[in-house]
N, C-alpha and C positions, 0 to 999 in steps of 0.2 A: 132265466128262472122267473116265474111269476108268483111263486108261493114258497114258503118254507124259510129255514134259517138263512139261506143264501139268496133271498129275494133281491132281484135287481142285477145280479151278476150275470155275465155272459161267458160263454165258452162253446167249444165245438163238441158235438156228439161223437164219442169214440166207439161206443158199442150200443147195440139195441138188443134188449132181451124181450123178444116177442111173446114168449110163453107167460111172462109175468107182467107184461105191459109196462116195462121200465126201461130207462135209458141211463147210460153213464156219460157224464159230461166232464170234459177235462177241466181241472182246477175248481170244480164246484162239488159241494157236499163231501168235503174231506173228513175222514175219520182216522183215528189212531188205532193201529193193530199191533198187538204184542206178538212179535215174531220170535219163536224159539230158535236157538242156534242149531244149525245143521251143517252138513258138508257143503251144500250149495250156498248157504248163507252163514258162514262161521261167526260173524259178528253178532247176529241176533239183535234184540232190542225192540224199540218202538218205532214203527214206520207209518207214514201217512199214505193212505190209499183213497181212491174215489169210490164212494158208495153209490148204488143205483138210486135213481129218482123216478117217481111215477111219471109217466108220459104226460099226464094232464097238468103237471106243474111246470112244463117248459113250452115255450112258443118260439117260432121262427122270427128272425129279425128282418124287417122290411128293408131292402137295400137302398130305397130312395130316401127314407127319413130316419133310419136306424131306430125304429120303434117296434115293439112286438106286434105281430099281426097274425090273423088267421089265414089259412090257405084256401084257395079254390082251384078247381080244375076246369079247363075249357079246351075245346078242340080248335087247333090252328093248323091249317094245311094237312088235315087228316091225322095229326098227332096230338095226343093229350099233353098239355103243358100246365105247370103249376103257376098260380099268380097270387099276389098279395091282395087280400080283400080291401085293405085301407086305401092303397094307391092304385091298384089295378095293374101294377107293373109285373111282367113275367119274371119268374124266379128260376135261375138255372139250378140244376142238380149239383 
C-alpha cells in the first residue's frame, strides 16, 4: 500500500476487479460488516472483511531490495517479461 489508512502494509492480491479498477489485498483495508443471522451463518454478528482498494494505491515489491517499485516490460528470447524499474531485475509472475 502506498496511500490510505493502511499505508506501508504489505499483502498479496487475492482478487482483481477490472471493471472498477480495484484490487482486494489480504489483510489490508479491513472493514467491519454487520452480518444478519441466517441458516448458513446462524451466529450472525460483526465480521471483518477486506474491502477493495483502488489499483493506483498499491505497488509491487521489488524482490531484490523489498521496496515498492514500478514495472516495465521487455522482450527476452521472444517472450515479454516484467522487470522492476528500480533494480532492473526480472519479476516472476
